[in-house]
N, C-alpha and C positions, 0 to 999 in steps of 0.2 A: 505495497496501497504506498509507500514512504518512499518506496523506488530505489532502496539502498540493493536489491541481490540481482544480479545479473549474472547472465552463462549462457550457453548458446543449444544449453539443454533444457531450460529456463524459457515455458510459454505461460504466457499469462491469459486469461481471458475477461470479458467484463469490462469495466471504468474506476475509478475512485474519482470521484467530486470533490472539487473541494470550494464551496458555497457555487453549486452549480456548475464549474468549469473543470475539464481534466488537468490545466493546468496547472500547480501549485509552486510554482518558485516563484510567484508575487505574497506566499504566506510563509509567515518569519514563524520559524517550529524547529522542535530541538527533537533530539533524539536520544535516549539512555538503552545501553546496549546490557546485552548480557554481562559482557564481560568491561572489568576495572579498566581501561588505558589511563593510568595517571605515572605524574613522575613521583617514580619513588625519596628524592630528597626532599622534595619540596615538602612542607605541615602541611593540613586540613586547612589553615586561613590562608596558608599563602597560594593554595590551590585554586581557593575561589575565588579572593583576588585578584590574581592573575585573571584568570577567568572572567571574572566581571570587566574587566577591564576592556580585555578582548571584546567584549560583547555588549556593555553601554556605553556606547562613544561619545550619547547628545547627555549622558548623566554629569553630576560635577563630580568629584571623588570624596568629598563629607558623602554626600548622598549613598557612592557606590559603597564606601567603610560602611555605611549605615545596613547598606542591604545584605551583605557580605555577614555583618553581625546578625541579622533580623534572620537570614538563610542557616546558621552556625546553632542559633535558638530551636529557631521552626526546624529543624533534623534534630535536635539532640545531639550534637558535636561539641559540647566549648568545652567540654574534660578533654576531648581529642584535639582541640582546635591548632595548639602547638606539638603536636604529635606527629612526624614525618608519616609518608603514608607506608613507607617500606618495602619493601620484596622479601623473595628467596631465603636472600643473600642477609640483607638488617632487618628485623625484626621493627616494624611499627606499629602501625593502626591495627587493628583488627578487620576479617572479614566484612564484617556489619558497619564496622564503622567506613574501609572503603565503600562499599555500595551506596550510601546514605550523601560520600564527598561523590561522588559520580553521579546524586543525584540532582547535588546539589549545584556543581555544576553548567548542569542544563537549567534550573530552572534560575539563578541568575540572566537568563537571553532575553528571560523576559517575554516565552514566545506566545503567541494564538494559539498554535496546537502541540501538544506536544506528546509524544510519543514513547509509552514506557517497557523494554522488554524484560518481564520479570524482576521490577522495581523492589522488591521486598522476600528473594533468594539473599538469606545469607545475614536477617532480622531477626533477631531476637521478636516474639511478640505484639511487645509493645511500642518498638522503634517500629514497628510494619503498622501495624494501627498511627503512629503520629505521621506520619507518610503520608501512608491516604488519605488522612484526614486533612492533610496539608494541600494534597492533590482537591480532594474533593472540596476547601477552601477557595483552590484559584478555578476549580470549574465554575465555583457562584462566583466569581468575578466576568466570566463571560469566555474563561477560553476552553478548548475545545480539549479533552484529555483522553486518549486511547491507554490504556494498559493490557498488558497479560499478565496473570498471573494464576499461580499454583494453587496456595496453599490458603484461601485469608479463614479469615479468625471470624468466628458470628457477628461480632462488630462490625469489621470491616465490610461484611458482605450488608452487613448495610447501611455503610456510606455510598455504594454504588446506584449509578442512577440506572445506567442499559445493563444489561448485560447480552454478551454473544457465550455461545456452548457450542461448540467443537467435540468433535471424534472423530479421530481419521478422517483427516479435512471434510467433512461433511459439518454441517450446520444440526444442530437436535434444539436449538432455539433463538431467536434474535430480537430483541425487542425490552421492553419496562422495565427493572426490575420487580417491580409489587406485579408485574401478569406470567410473571413464570412458573412460580411454583402452584398458582392457577390452576395454569394450562399444564402442568406433569398432571395435576390431580385428577382434572378432566381424562386425562388419557389412562388413569388408573395405578397411580405412582402419589401416594398421600405421605405427606413426609413428618416420620413419628415426633411424639414431643419430645422437649427437650434436644433438637438436632438441630446442627450445623445447618442451616440450608445449603451453603454451599459448598460443604463434605458430601450433602445429599442429594445431589441435582450430578457433580463430578462423579461420584461413586453409580451412577446412572447411566453414563453417557462410555465406563471405563470395560475395556474387557478384561474378564477371569480368565488367563490364560496359565492360569497353574492345574487345572485336572482339566481331563475333554468334559465334563462333564458341567463343571463350571464354564468354560470358554463358550459352549453350544447353548446355554441358556443365556449369556451375556450377551452372542452374537446375536440370538434372537432378540432380544431388548429392544438391542439398541437399533438390531434395522428397521421395530418397527417406529422408536424413536422418529429416526430420518425420515422412513416412509411419510411419517405424520406429519412433519413440519413442511416436508416440500411440497404438498399436496392443499399446506395454510398459505402456501406464498404460491402456488397458482392461484387459489382461492380469490386470495386479497390483491392480487394483480403485483407487476413489476415497481411500480412508486411506491418509493418510502413516504410514511404518515411522515407528519411533521417535522417535514422538511424547511429549513428556514433559510433566508440568507439575508448574510450579515454581509458590510462592508469589509473588507479583508484587511489583516494591519500588513502591509508593504513588508518582505524581510530586509530591516536595516544594513549596511554595511562602513566597518567601523574604516575610517580611511586610513590611507596604504599607508604615511607616518606615524599616526596612532599601532597600529599593528608593532611596525619594526622598533618603537620604544620600549613598547610591554614584554615582545617577545624575545626582544636585548635582554633587559633588565630579570627578566624569567631564565633563557637559555647562562647568566651571565651566576644567577644562583645559582641552575644544577652542575653547572661547571665547576664552579669553586667547592660544591659537598659533595665532588669524584676525586678523593684526593688520589684514588689510587689511577684515576685516568688522566689525568690534570702533572702526575707529580712524573707519572709514566712517560708522557711525552715530554716532558724537562731532563730524565731520566737517560731515556731514548738518544735525546740531542746529545747532554755531556758524554754518554758512554762511547756514543759514536765518534764522538768529537777526538777526545782520547785516546781511545781504541786507533782510529784512523790516523788520528797525529802521529799514535808512539810506530806506527807503524811505517809509515814516511816521515819519522821522524828531521828534520832538520838536511831537507833532499840537498845532496853537491849537484856538480856542475857535468860529473861524466857522462858516457853514451847512458850505461844505467841506469844514472840518477834523473836523466833526464825523459828517461821509458818511465821511469818512476815518476815524473811527475806529472808528466799525459797520465799517469795514471790516476793518481791525487787528483787531478783536476777531474775527471770520470767522475771519482767518487763524490766527490763534490755536488754534482753536477747531477748524477742520476739515481745511486742510492739513499742519499738521503730521501730525496724526492720519492723515490717508492716507497718505506718505511712509512713517509706518511701518508702516502695514498692508502696502507695498508690498513693502516688503523684508523682513520678518517671513513672508510668503506664500511669495515665493520661495526664502528662504532654510530653508525645514519641505520642499520639495520634495525636497532630499537629505537632510535630518536624518528626516525619518519613512517613509524607506528600513532605514534601523536601526530603530528602533521598530517598523513591520510584522517586520521580522524577528526580534527578539526577541521581539513579543509571539507569534506564531506558536506559540515555541521556549517560550515560558507562561514567560521567567523578567524581564521586564516587561509590569505592569501600566498602564491607561491613567490612573487618578491619579498613579499615581509619576510620571508620562511628563509628565503637564500641569502637575502642583506643581512637580518638580523643577527643568522646565524655568527658569521664573522663578525658581527660587528662587534659581538658581547663575549667573542674567543682574541679579538687588538692586540689585548695588553698583557692578557691568559698564558694565549700560548701562539697566535700566529707570528708576534714580533720576536716575543723571548725567545722562540727555540732556534730559528734562523738564525738568533743574532749571536746566543750562544753555543752553537756549531760553530759561524763563521769566526768568531774571537780566541776559539781554544783549536779548532783545525789549524787557521789559517798560520796564525806564529808558529805550530811546535810543523808546521812540514816548512819551517821557511820559505815561504812563496816573498814574495820582493816588499821592503818595510817600506813601500809609497803611501802619505793614508790615501789620497784618492784612486790608489789602486784594491786599496783593501773596501773604501768602499765600493765603487763597482761591484767587487768579488763579492759584500753583501747586497749590493741592491740585485744579483740574480739569482741568489740562493733564497731570497726571502719573493721572489714574484717564483722561483720555482718552488714555493713551499704552496705559496696560492694557486698558483696551477694542480698538485696534487690534493689541493683541499676542494677545488672546484671539480675536478676530472673526477675524485670520489662522489662527488653527488651527482656529477653526469650515470658513474657506475648504476648509483641506486637505483637512478630512476630508469634506469632499463631492468634492470631485477630485485625487486625487492628482497631476497634471500645472499644470505653472503655467498653462498656454492656458484650463486649465476654472477654476483656483481664480482667477485674476485679473477675470475674468469676472464670477465672483459678488461679489469684493471693489468691482471696479468700478460694478455697478448698485449695490451698498447702499451705496458715496460719491455717486452720484448723488442716491438715495433720499433721505438724510443730507441733502444743500446744499439739496435742494430743500425739506424738511422744516423745515431750521432759522427760519426767518425773515427770514433777510436779502438774497434776492435775489427772495423774493415774498412777502410780508407773509404773516404764519402766516393772517389771520383772513379773509383772503382766497381760501386755497385750496380750488377747489371738493370744497362737501360727502364728495363720492365716497371721496374720500383724502385729506378734512382731518383726519381719527383718524390716520395715518399719523405725524403732527408728535410725539404721542404715545408710538412705536414708537421712535422716531430715536432717539438717546441724541446729535446735536450737536443736537437743539431745545434740549433741560436745558442741556450744554453751554453754548451760545451765547448761549441767556438767562439763566446762573447767572452769564456773565460780562458780559454787559450791564446786569443789576440791581447784580451788584459795582462796574462802572464810573462809572455814571449816577443810582444813585439817590442824590438827595439833590444834585446837583448841578447849578453852574445857570454856562451860559457864556457870550463876551463879545457880549453883545446891545451892535450900536451906540448901540441907543436909548435916553434914561435911564431910572432909573427902577427896574432890577431884574428881579426873576423877579415880582417886582405886576402889570408894564405887560402888556398884552395884546400888544404890541408884542412881545416877548418870546417870545410863546410855546416861538416855537420851542426856543426855546436853554437850554430846561428839560430834567432828565433826564426829568420823568416823563414830559412830549409825544412826547421820543424812544424811551421804553418802549410808550407805548401806541400810536405807530405801528409799530413791529415788533412788535406783538402778542402782548406782552411783558403779563404782571398783578404784582400790585404784590408786593416781597418776595420775589422770585424767584433765590433764593439755595442755601438749605441743604436742601430739599426736591425739584432737582436735582442735589446731588450725590450726595444718597441716594439718587433713580433709575439716578444713574450707578455706584453701585457695585454695587446687583443689576443694571445691566448688562454689568459685567465677569463678576461672577458667573456670571450667566446664559447669558452666551458659552461657557464654559470646559466649563460642564455640557451643553450642546448639541455642543461638540469631544467630550466624551465620548461622550455618546451617539452621534455620530455616527458616532465610532471604533469603536465597539462592532461597531455596526450595520453601519454600508459599511466591512468590509474587502477589503482588494488583494489579493486572489485572483489566481493563474496561472492565463489560462485557452488553450484551442488557435486557434494562427491557421485560417484556411480559406483552404484550396488558392486557388489560380485556376488553373483551368482554361482548360487551350490547344490549340488546332486546330493544331499544330506535330506535324510525324511527328515519332515518339521516335523516329525511326531511321535521321532525314539527321544525315548528317557522321560515318558511322560508317568515312568511307575515314580511312584513319592521313593523315599530314603529312606533306609530303616531305619526309625531311631532307637540311640540305644537305649537303654533302661538306665535311671540315674542311680543304681548301685554301682553299675558297669565302669560309670564313669571316676575315674581322680578328682575330684572339688579341689579349686585352692579360693580360698575365702583370701582381698585383701582389705589389711586394715593399714588407713594412714592416720601415725603417733605425732601431732603438735608439727607439721607437714608443712614449708615453708620454704616457698621460692626468690631470691630474691636477683636483679641481673645490673651488673656492674659494668658500665661504659668509661671504658678510660681512650685520652688523650694526648697529647702532647702538654697539653697546660693543663686539664686537671683528671679524676677519675669521678666517679657519680653514680652514686647506691642505692637503686627504684627499688620497691619489693613492687613486686608481684603476686603473691599469694601471701596471707597473711595464714600465723598458722593454725591450720586446723585438723578435726581427727573424726577420719569416718571406717564405717567398712563398709566395703564393698562385697556381698557374697558371692555362691554359684546358685546357679535357678533360680538366677531374678534377670530383671534389663533393672541397673543401677543405673539411673537419670543425672546429669549434672547439669544445673542448667543455672544460667543467670545472661542480665542483658550485658550487649557489646560492653569489649572489655571489661570485664567480670575475672579474667583470667581462663578461662574453661580450657583451651586449649592449651598456655602453658602447661597447666597438670598435666594434660592429657601425656604432652610431648613430657615432660617430668621421669614421669609413671612409667614411658616407654624409655628412658632411657635416650630420648632424641635432641634432646638437645646439647650444641657442640659447643664448646669455647674455639674464640677468638684470639685473632691480636685484638681488638677495638671490646668485642667482647665476654662476659663470666660472669658463669651463671655460680649464683649460690644455693646450696640446698642445704635444707636445717627440717631436724626427726625423721622420725624411720620410714619404709615402706616396708613389711611385713609380708609375705606368703602361706597363710598357715600355721603364723606366730614367728616364721624362720626369717633373715631375712638371704634375699635372693644372693648372689652375682648377676652385673650385669648381662655375661654372658647369659645367664639362664633366662633373664627377663628377657633378654630377647629373644631367645628361644623359645618362649611358650605364649609368646603374646604376640595378636597380628595386632596389625596397626590401619585404621582407616582415613585417609590425611584427608581437608577439606580439599585439596586441589584433587585434580585429575591429568597433572600430568608425566605421570608415568607411564598413561597409556600410548603405544606407537601409533600415528593416524592413520598411515598406509593400510593397518590389518581391519580385519572386518572383526565384529564383537562374536561370534563363532571361534575363527583364528587365535584371536586374544586368549578367549577363557580354556580352547584344548591347551594352546600350549604353555598355558599359566597351571594345567592342571593336569600333564606333563611333567612339567618341571616340581612341584611343589609338592603331587601325593608321596605317598611311600613308596619303596619301591616294587614293595613284596606284591602294590595292584600292579592287572595287566593292563597292556595299553587301551586295549577296548574296553576295561574295566575306570581308566581315567576318561577316557572318551564319552563313555555311557555319563560318567557324575559330571563332569563343563556340560551335554544337554537338557543333564536334570537343576544345575543352577539357573541356566539357561531360562526354563521355565521354572521355579520358583520366583526367580527374578523379574518376572515378565517380561523379559526380554524377546521370545521367540518372534512377535512382528520385526522387528529391527536386528535378528543373530543375521544377516547377513549383507549390512552395511557396516560402510568404511566409518571407523573413529570418529574421521575428519580432523581438521583444527583451524585457526582462526579462518585461512584463508577458502583451504575446501570443506564448506557447509555438508559435514557429514551429520551422524546420527546427534540428536537434542542434550541440552546441559545435564539434564535429568535424568534420560539415559546415560549419557559420560559417567552419569553418581552411584545408577544401579552397578554398570560392569564394573566399575572401583570395586564399590562391596563385595560381585561376584569374588570378585579373584581372592578375595581374604576368606573368603567363609568358605574357598573349595576346600580348603584344610582339617575344615568343623578344627578349628583352635579351640585349648583347652580355655585362656584369654582373648576375649576380642577387645581392645580400644575403639574408638569411632568417634573421630571429629564430623559434626555435625552431617550421623547418614543419610538423612534425608532434607537439606540444605537443595532444592532446587527440583526436589518432585511434589507430583500433584497429591492429591489429598490419599485421592485412591494407591495409586504407588506407594504412597509413605505410611499406608494401613498395611500393602502388601509387603512392606522390607521389616516394618514391624514383628508380621507374622512370624516372616524366617528368623527374624532374630529372638523373638520369644520360644517356639524351635528349639532350635538350638540354645538360647539358657534355660529352657525345661529339659534339656538331655542332661544337665548337672555345667553346665560351661559358666563362667564368668565375665561376664557383657559389660561393659561399662562406658556409657554412649554423651557427647554432650549433645543438647539440643535446642532449639531456638524455638521453632512452631509447633506447638504439638499439638495435633488434634482431637475434639474432648473427647472421642471413645477410647484415646492413649492412656489415657492419664491411671484408665483406672487397670490397666496390665503394666506400669510404672513400681517395682519393689521396692525401692532405696533411692532417695533425693539427696542431694548434694547441691543445696540454693550458694553462688556466691553472688556478693555486693559485687558494682563495678569498686574494682581496686584490688581485688579479691580478697575478699572478708568475706569468710565462710556467715551464712544465716541460718541455715539449719543444715544438718542431716540426719537423716532416718529414713523412717518407712513415708511411705506414701501416705496412708489414711493419719500418721502423727504427723504430718507437718499444717495439715488444716486444723487436727484439734491441736496444736503449739500458736496459730497462728490466731485461732480465735480465745486462748486461752489472753491475749494479750489486746482482743478488743475488735480483730478483725473478722472478721464472719464472711465465709465463702456464700453467696449467694446460692440457689441449686440449682439456674440457670445457667453459669458461668462456668464457662471452662475453667477449673482447676488451676493448671498450668499457667493460665493466662492470669486469673488473679492475683496468681504469687509474684510473675516476674512487675505485675502493673505495680505490688507492695514494694519492692525492693529497687524500683527503677524512680531516680528521683528525676523531677519532671523540667527539665532544665527549656522550655518553652514560653514559659512567663515566670518574673524576678517572684511573685508572690507565692502562685504557687513552688516554687524554686526552692524557696527556705519552709514552709509545713515542710513538703516532699524528703527533703534532707534532711529534715529534723526526725520524722517519721524513720525513715532508715537506720540513722544514726542508732536510733532506739533500737530497730529489732535485733540490728549485731550484737550490742551493747549484753540483751535479752539471751544471749547463745553463748554458752560458754564451753568449752569439753567437758567441761566436769561431768557433764551430760550425759554421756555414754558409760556402756559397762563393755570388759573389752569383751567381745567377740571372735568365736571362732568355731567357723563351723563346716575347715574342709578337712579332706579324708587322711592330708600326707601330710605328717610333723618333720621330716627333718628336710634337712636341703641336700642330703642325695638322695633323696625323694624325689624334691621340687626336680634336682639333673637331672633322675634317668626322663621325665618327661621332653627333656630337651630335643626338638624338633633339627636333623642333623641336615643340612643343606642336601643337591644333590651332589652325587659323582661329576667328577668330575666325563668319565666315562658315560654316563644319563645324560650330563646336561649341555655339553659339549654339540652333539646331531642334531637338538634338539633348536638348543639357538643360532646353531646355524639354520638350519632349512627358514626360520623365524627370520631372523636378520636377510634372508635372500630373498625371500619375500616380500620382510617391508622397503629393500631396497629399491630391486628390480621394479618397486608401484611409482617408486620417484623420481620420473627422470630430468629432474633437472641436477636432482643430482649425479644421477651416474651419467646425462652427457657433458656436465662440470668436471667431471674426476677422469674423463676418459680426455674430453676436450684438453682440459690445463697441458696434458703433453702432449695432446697429438697438434695443438695449437702451436706450443712452443716450436715443433719440429717443421714445420710445415713457413714459420717466420723464416726461421735457419735455411731452409734448403728455396726458400724466394731470394735471401739476400743473399745467401750466398753461393749458391751455386754459380757456374762452375767454379772449385777451388784452381786456381791455377798458379804460376811458376816464374811468377815475374817478381822483384823486391818487394812490391808492397803486398805480395803473395805472403811472403812472413808473416806481417803483421794480420792480415786475412786467417792464417792459415791456425797460429796460435789464440786470436779471437775469436772466433771457433772454437777451442776447446774453453773458454773461458765462457762462452755463451751458452754452453751447456750444462754452465753451476746452476742457472734458477731453476735447473731441477728441484734444488733443493728450501727453497718455496714452494715450488708445484705442492709436493709433500704436505710441507707443512699447512698450505693454504686446502687444500682437499683433505686433511684432518680436523682443519675448523668449520672448513661446513657440514660434517661427522659427526665427531667425535661429542663435540660436548651436550648432541640431546644421545647420542649411543651411552656416553654417561651419564647420565641424571637417569634413566634408564635406568641401569645397572646400581645405581646405589639406590636405588627406591630395592629394588628386588634382593641389594644382597645386605641391607638394614633387616629387610624378612629373612633371611637366613635361606634366600632360595637356593641361592651356588653361587660358588668363592669366586676368588678373583681369576684362577687361572682359568676355568671354564668360560667369560668371558674374555679374556685376554686373545687366548686361544681364538675363541669366536672373530674379535674382529680384526683379527692380525691377516689369517684364511680368507676371510669374506674379502681387505683390500687383495689382496697380495697378486690375484688374478686379473686385477685389474689392473695394476702396475708392469707386469710380465708383457696384459697386448696393447697396452700404449708407448711400453717400450721397443715391443719387436715394430711396433708402427713409425716412430719414434726413430729408428734405425733406417728402415725403410726408407725414408724422407731426409736423413742425413747421409749417409753409407753412399747409398744408389741418388741418389738429386743431388746432394751438393759436390760430389767428385771425391772423397774418400778409397781408397786402392781396398778394388771391390773385389775383396775374398770371401772365403766364408767366416776365418778367422778376424777378423777385425771389425765385417759384420755383429760378432758376437762377443767381439769386445764389445762395442759401444751400446746394443742391447744390456749386458752383464753391468756395465757402470751405471748407464739409464735408470736401471732399477735397483742399483743400491743407495742412487744417491737419493731419488723419491723414498726411498723407503726409509733411510735414516732423517730426514722432511717427518715422514710420517713420525716417528716414535721419539723426535723432538718435542712434539705438540703432544704427543701424549705425554709426557713427561710433564711441560709446563704448562697443558690444561688438568693436568691432573694437581700439580702444585698450586696453581692461580684459579679459586671460580670464575673470578675477571676475566672473563676473554683477554678484553682491551687491553689488561695489559700483561696478558700474556703473547700476546700479537708483537707486542714492543718490543716483550724482553728476547725473543726468535728474531722478531727481523732484525735486530742489532748484533745478534750471534751468525745467522746467516748471513749475514750481508760483511761482517767483520772475515769468514769462511771462506768468501768469493774473493774478497781480495787479497789473500796470503793463500788463492790458492795457486800462483808463481809465475802471473804474466802480471797482472796490475801494478802490484809492487815487486822490484826484485832485490831490496834492501831488507828484511824483513826480520828486526830486531832479536836479540837470539832469545830473551824470555818471550816473547808470544810465539817463539819459533815451535816451542815446546807445547804452548797449548795446538799450534797448530796442527799436533801431530795428532790431536783427538779431532782433525777435522776429512770427511771425506776426501773433498771436492779437494785440497793435498794431493788424495792418491789417485785420485781420477784425475788430475790433466798432469799427473809425477807416470803414470799408465798410457794417456795417449795418448799425448805428445810425444814420446820417441817412438811407440807406435804407428802414429802417423804424419810425421814429420824426418825422422830420419837416414830416410832412403829418397828425402824428396833432395831437386836440384835445382838452383835458382838463377836469372837470370836480372839482368836490369837494363835503364835504359843510360843513353851516354850523362845526360845531367847529375844522374846520378852514379855515376862509374870518381873511385878515389883517382888522386891524382897521377898516382901508376897507370892508371886504365883500368883496373879489378873493379868486379862488385862488391861490394860491404858489408855482404853475405853472397855465396855461392854453394853451402851445403847446408841440409839438414843437422845435419852435426856443431858447424859452428851458430844457427839458431840457437838452438839450443842448449849451445855453453852461456851462448849470449844472456840467455834468459833463465840457467843453473835449473836447465831440466833433461839432461844427459846424464839419467841413471836407469837405475833398476828395472824396468815395466814390468818385470815377473812380481819383484816383492810387493813395490806399489798396490798389484790389484791380490794381490791374498791378502792386502793389509785393509786394502776397501771390501774385499768380502767380511772380513774380522769388525771391522767400525761396525758392518752393518748388524751382527750380529749380537756386539757390544752395545750399540745404539739401542734395541731391540728387548737386551736383559734388561738393560738398567732403569729403561721404560714400565717395565713388567713387575722390578724389583719400586721404585716407585708408586708402582700405583699401589703393591701391597702394601706397603711402609702406610699408604696414606689410611687405606683404609682397616687396617688390623692396627694402625694406633704404634709403631714401634717406638718412635720417639717418647709419643707418652707413658711409656711403658719402663721405658728406658731412665727418663725423668724421673716413674715414681719410685724405680727397684734405687736407685740414687738417693730417695730421701728428698725429693725436690718436690711431691707430691702432697708434703708432711705440710699442713698449715692449723694455728689457733680456733680452733674452734669459738667463733664469732655469738655473741647473741644478739636471734633477730630481732626486726621492729617489735616491739610489743604491739599487742590491737589497738589498747588507751590510747600509745603517742602517736596513730596511724588517724585513727576516730577522725581526728580536725579534718583530715582528707574529705572525709564523703559525702 
């Protein structure tokens, strides 16, 4: 309806009319999507403030700030207003607070039409009611509000004006809400007393496919309801009743100068709050400058030094810009998501996005990075000590920086994912380095691609740097007579420039061209962003031959007596988080001391408003809170299983955890495939494959996933199954193993009322078998409360308000004067009671006093020591530990799953092969055919160095795939599904064939097309070298992306190492200091160049032109041996090729050890063994002192 969904397989019929016309562009509208696309480093207030500044151009600053505060109060965000949004790496707002912030952003645009897709998902029932009440207020003021909703509480249903009831894409009712229940009564479906009307009508149109009998009955009922409504629509005609024509509110546009101003301030704030990213850029500049400066330290004037001087200028012109290009491309893959959403909403224009991005980072990165690099590198290398020459050098580096960031935007406009964007960036870099005139003499480039040098910005940058350095210079000729002596010709600047193929006076004209390139790329990026928009598309279903009715038999329930029960007790359990920075360390209480029992055979429910610490408590119980450099979690009190304190290993082994997010699911697998693979990996080895697959089919039926079983999971850009269906798949994966303890974080979030009831039935069945289930819940439907066993109620700030039986909760509150009305959902009543009303100041004081009173009325002394479990000793607990699948079991399953997932992502497939093949194609175009004149010495050795970028290719291939695979593995590893070895071996086996195939194609292009010696030995030597270099790049990617979860920081670190390795390969720099030579022994590039050079150059003979001859009439270099001696490469190639093979093995082993070290926490164990983990017990914050914050 809103025009946001596109795709070639999507066909819409009928019309959507806005005030009687189809064109809705003149209507000011806003859209709240299901996902919360927010900047994690901004606070809630900052997010809303920037949103108001962008969306309300005609309102004064004071009015905007007042409106922001009003929205904060209206959405009960007052206590989270100064909390950062946060993300998976850095905790911030709760899921409910993020949801309300997303709604607030759209409310600030003051829309005439507001679309909201599941706005109450993730909110507690009180917050959900307040949000919908706010929407009703907006509707009463004349706005059009269209909401999709899953589980409205009864009071929310009463706020609706009109309702459309959908079932499997068909309408079952559409009209005024007051006519809805009477209509269904006429069809023989009368609502029972004390039932939530919303739950009643959703149940009516839902298909219960947990059994064949229930499914047939539901299909018959739903079919009757659909037919009845169709008949009613035919009888009433096509024209809608009560249509109004009102004057539309034209969509206002914020002036571009205002957009630039706001976006610049926002980008500045986001940049300085990403220290890993910003410091990474500066560290990259400093490290690259120091290391390369050391490599080219105090260059002299000999022929070897002159060649190294050319290599130093090439490094400055090409490699530094390439590193910036890679990092900016990666960073844009996340930043572009915010732009795409704001662009769809019409609040941010393309020019404003592009201009503000550079303005905000001018003083933070764009100026400091090239300046720091220039100052360090220029003077360490020993270039001309002339102020004007240095300023020209710096100007060129600055322009190169701007060209890199502008072209990165072009790359991301072409492809929104890193795999595709980095392919474009890498091919561009290869083209640039070919045409720049260093590796292949500019005038010897084949005629059909020679024109490309005029379109390559690096050609102008390298040429300007060379002219700036070599013009009117004379170096250390060993023969007397100076520049006029013909024997000293090679030492004159003019000869050097001629040999490189650059014209005279080649400084200012290239600089002007570079300015033009920067502007051109930004304009091109703008054009591409305008016409290549990121659209949401429909995923294609994967049909299956499997019998959909298979597995309808119910799983045999185990008798409670046969199940070993586990009772969990928390005693004075508390949690604080310490945030550490360079300047200070702050301690924030997350959970105040609480005592609670979670017993087997019952549903143990944790309830509380957003920000009460429910998710933190579950994560703490499951041992999933991990300390890092800036964050340290401090736990107090005890958690016991049947009176025994379990080890962390036991906790991980016998507890299954269902997270709020569904990001561990592989987007390219279907629901059935996901569950089948999970069953084969997670279920015990004594079960046969057929039994495991039958269990998967059983779970599909139990979780109501039959209708979407053959649909892809999907992701943000490919529309797969719904959010509610993803939620069910995530839960289904965890309950496959029927765990002893199941911890579920918001398992009902995003589900409709009927599905929520179905899932609760499944969870109750698991509990009835003697398992211990602990779940957090936001909006339980009214009939679920009767099934709750025990309840832990938390107020905001982590204050315990009640812990005990569900029935006892109501008695407890009644004893303090708060009686629950019979027609009210007890869960809603309790949440309303302990939630501070932040929407009105007068109500806030009263509700805050009420909550404080309830907190003070509850003390741990009220708890009797309970122990109902059947296990008494830690040894018995350990016997329940579920062992991960063995390598022999897990590897073939993971291999099949990874292969299936990978081949359904054609973009990744094309990028992985295309990187290597593209490089080979460019090399063939520029170097073919290799000749034997004087220039060909430079060309042949330059060709060998141009194989070195395969190192970058391996790293880029890894970044495109590994972070997603790593996150999926981490999730499985936390569940103890399989070990590091199975994952690592699977990843290696999957990527190796692509490396072999692409290396073979690369060798065909480089050996046969370029013109190396056409023998089988040379062909396979090139194949082997290409494979080894790419493999080492992959291994380096695994290592760094395991050590650092901040992929941008990893990119910076790896890029520096790879660039240094290329520089020290043996052609760019000929005088590497001894200290760095030791480091160079670890580089595969050294050994690749070291074996390829003798194999391909040693037997060659070279000629020269008359002007190149020495005074005695001979050519400077006539044999391959002389060329190898000049470059110090006349060594044993067999030893180098063996060393290269060893490098591949060592790199991969190191990557494996790093992954194993990180996941098994070797350093933490060593630290604890050394006594570093011992610390004094700190008295936790008392409840009384913390009450002032309530």
